[in-house]
C-alpha positions as CSV (number, residue, x, y, z in Angstrom):
1,X,-0.2,0.0,-0.1
2,X,3.0,2.3,1.0
3,X,4.0,1.5,-2.7
4,X,0.7,2.9,-4.0
5,X,0.8,6.4,-1.8
6,X,4.4,6.9,-3.1
7,X,3.6,6.7,-6.7
8,X,0.2,8.8,-6.5
9,X,2.4,11.5,-4.2
10,X,5.3,11.3,-7.0
11,X,2.8,11.6,-9.8
12,X,1.2,14.7,-7.7
13,X,-2.2,13.2,-7.4
14,X,-2.3,13.7,-3.4
15,X,-0.8,15.7,-1.0
16,X,1.3,14.3,2.1
17,X,-2.0,15.4,4.5
18,X,-4.2,13.7,2.4
19,X,-2.1,10.4,2.6
20,X,-1.9,11.1,6.5
21,X,-5.5,11.3,7.1
22,X,-6.0,8.3,4.7
23,X,-3.7,6.4,6.6
24,X,-4.9,7.3,10.3
25,X,-8.8,6.9,9.2
26,X,-7.9,3.8,8.4
27,X,-6.1,3.0,11.7
28,X,-9.1,4.1,13.5
29,X,-11.6,2.0,11.7
30,X,-9.6,-1.1,12.6
31,X,-9.6,-0.5,16.0
32,X,-13.1,0.2,16.2
33,X,-14.2,-3.2,15.0
34,X,-11.8,-4.9,17.3
35,X,-10.1,-7.9,17.3
36,X,-13.1,-10.3,16.6
37,X,-14.1,-8.8,14.5
38,X,-11.5,-8.1,12.1
39,X,-11.1,-12.0,12.1
40,X,-14.9,-12.4,10.9
41,X,-14.5,-9.9,8.2
42,X,-11.4,-11.7,7.2
43,X,-12.9,-15.3,7.5
44,X,-16.0,-13.7,5.3
45,X,-13.5,-12.1,2.6
46,X,-11.8,-15.7,2.5
47,X,-15.0,-17.8,2.2
48,X,-15.9,-15.3,-0.9
49,X,-12.5,-15.7,-2.2
50,X,-13.4,-19.7,-2.1
51,X,-17.1,-19.7,-3.5
52,X,-15.2,-17.5,-6.4
53,X,-12.1,-19.6,-6.9
54,X,-14.6,-22.5,-6.8
55,X,-16.8,-21.2,-9.5
56,X,-13.9,-20.2,-11.8
57,X,-13.1,-23.9,-11.7
58,X,-16.2,-25.6,-12.5
59,X,-16.2,-22.8,-15.2
60,X,-13.2,-23.9,-16.3
61,X,-14.0,-27.7,-16.7
62,X,-17.2,-27.1,-18.3
63,X,-14.9,-25.5,-21.0
64,X,-12.6,-28.4,-21.0
65,X,-15.6,-30.5,-20.8
66,X,-17.1,-28.8,-24.6
67,X,-13.5,-28.7,-25.7
68,X,-13.2,-32.5,-25.3
69,X,-16.2,-33.2,-26.7
70,X,-15.7,-31.2,-29.7
71,X,-12.4,-32.4,-30.1
72,X,-14.0,-36.2,-30.1
73,X,-17.3,-34.6,-32.3
74,X,-14.4,-33.7,-35.1
75,X,-12.5,-37.0,-34.1
76,X,-15.5,-39.0,-35.0
77,X,-16.4,-37.0,-37.9
78,X,-12.8,-37.5,-39.4
79,X,-12.6,-41.6,-38.8
80,X,-16.3,-41.7,-40.5
81,X,-15.1,-39.7,-43.3
82,X,-12.0,-41.7,-43.9
83,X,-14.6,-45.0,-43.6
84,X,-16.5,-43.3,-46.2
85,X,-13.1,-42.9,-48.2
86,X,-12.2,-46.7,-48.1
87,X,-15.6,-47.7,-48.7
88,X,-15.4,-45.6,-52.1
89,X,-12.0,-47.0,-53.0
90,X,-13.2,-50.3,-52.2
91,X,-16.2,-50.2,-54.3
92,X,-14.9,-48.5,-57.0
93,X,-12.3,-50.9,-57.7
94,X,-14.2,-53.8,-56.7
95,X,-17.2,-52.7,-58.9
96,X,-16.7,-50.8,-61.6
97,X,-17.9,-51.8,-64.9
98,X,-15.3,-51.9,-67.9
99,X,-16.3,-51.5,-71.3
100,X,-19.4,-50.0,-70.8
101,X,-18.9,-46.9,-73.3
102,X,-20.7,-47.3,-76.4
103,X,-22.8,-45.3,-78.9
104,X,-25.9,-45.0,-77.2
105,X,-27.0,-41.8,-75.2
106,X,-28.1,-42.5,-71.3
107,X,-29.2,-39.2,-70.3
108,X,-29.5,-38.4,-66.2
109,X,-30.2,-35.8,-63.6
110,X,-27.4,-34.4,-62.1
111,X,-28.4,-31.9,-59.2
112,X,-30.7,-30.2,-61.7
113,X,-28.8,-30.6,-64.8
114,X,-29.8,-32.8,-67.7
115,X,-26.1,-35.0,-68.3
116,X,-25.6,-38.1,-70.7
117,X,-23.1,-40.7,-70.8
118,X,-22.7,-42.4,-74.3
119,X,-23.0,-46.4,-73.2
120,X,-23.5,-49.5,-74.8
121,X,-26.7,-52.0,-75.3
122,X,-26.1,-54.0,-72.1
123,X,-24.4,-50.9,-70.2
124,X,-27.6,-49.1,-70.6
125,X,-30.0,-52.4,-69.7
126,X,-27.8,-52.3,-66.5
127,X,-29.3,-48.8,-65.8
128,X,-32.5,-49.1,-65.9
129,X,-33.3,-52.2,-64.5
130,X,-31.1,-51.3,-61.3
131,X,-27.7,-53.8,-62.0
132,X,-25.5,-50.4,-61.7
133,X,-25.3,-46.6,-60.6
134,X,-23.7,-43.9,-62.2
135,X,-20.9,-42.3,-59.6
136,X,-19.1,-39.4,-59.8
137,X,-15.3,-39.4,-59.7
138,X,-13.0,-36.8,-57.5
139,X,-12.2,-35.4,-61.3
140,X,-15.8,-34.9,-61.7
141,X,-16.4,-37.9,-64.7
142,X,-18.4,-40.4,-64.6
143,X,-18.4,-44.2,-64.2
144,X,-20.6,-46.9,-63.7
145,X,-20.6,-49.4,-60.8
146,X,-22.0,-52.9,-59.6
147,X,-25.6,-52.7,-58.1
148,X,-23.7,-54.3,-54.8
149,X,-21.2,-51.6,-54.8
150,X,-23.8,-49.0,-55.8
151,X,-25.6,-50.1,-52.3
152,X,-22.6,-49.7,-50.3
153,X,-21.9,-46.1,-51.7
154,X,-25.0,-45.1,-51.0
155,X,-24.6,-46.1,-47.4
156,X,-21.6,-44.4,-46.7
157,X,-21.1,-42.0,-49.3
158,X,-24.3,-40.6,-50.5
159,X,-22.7,-37.6,-52.0
160,X,-21.0,-39.5,-54.6
161,X,-23.9,-41.9,-56.2
162,X,-25.7,-39.5,-58.9
163,X,-28.3,-42.0,-60.7
164,X,-29.2,-45.1,-59.2
165,X,-32.8,-47.0,-60.3
166,X,-32.7,-49.3,-57.3
167,X,-34.9,-52.3,-58.1
């Protein structure tokens, strides 16, 4: 407290007389209270400080729980994306139709746009009967998958599935 008093004096914000008067009033008030009342006030202040400390600790614990919950949620989302990508890779590797390109045009809707693929008669029949599906590759092109692979994609990565007439 003396340091603050000295700083205020040096800054010229209070006079020496004001400083002495405040010190005197503080001493008189302290003597008026008596020892028991001073300890009581001290206990009350400590109890209030302890309540504040407990409240801050609980708030910190709550923030930590929220942070962990968000982190866990993000981790689960990341794992789900990775699982979806693994299913995508497997479905593409195992279920992609070969030699489906041909002279016939097969029209389909892709998010409001009408697209077409040039397919063989056999591929066209599979698409119409639900034996095959059109999926979008990462580069934006389309390819055909067998129905079994398309069903797996419909569950895990439905955004890749463009057209599937499941029977």
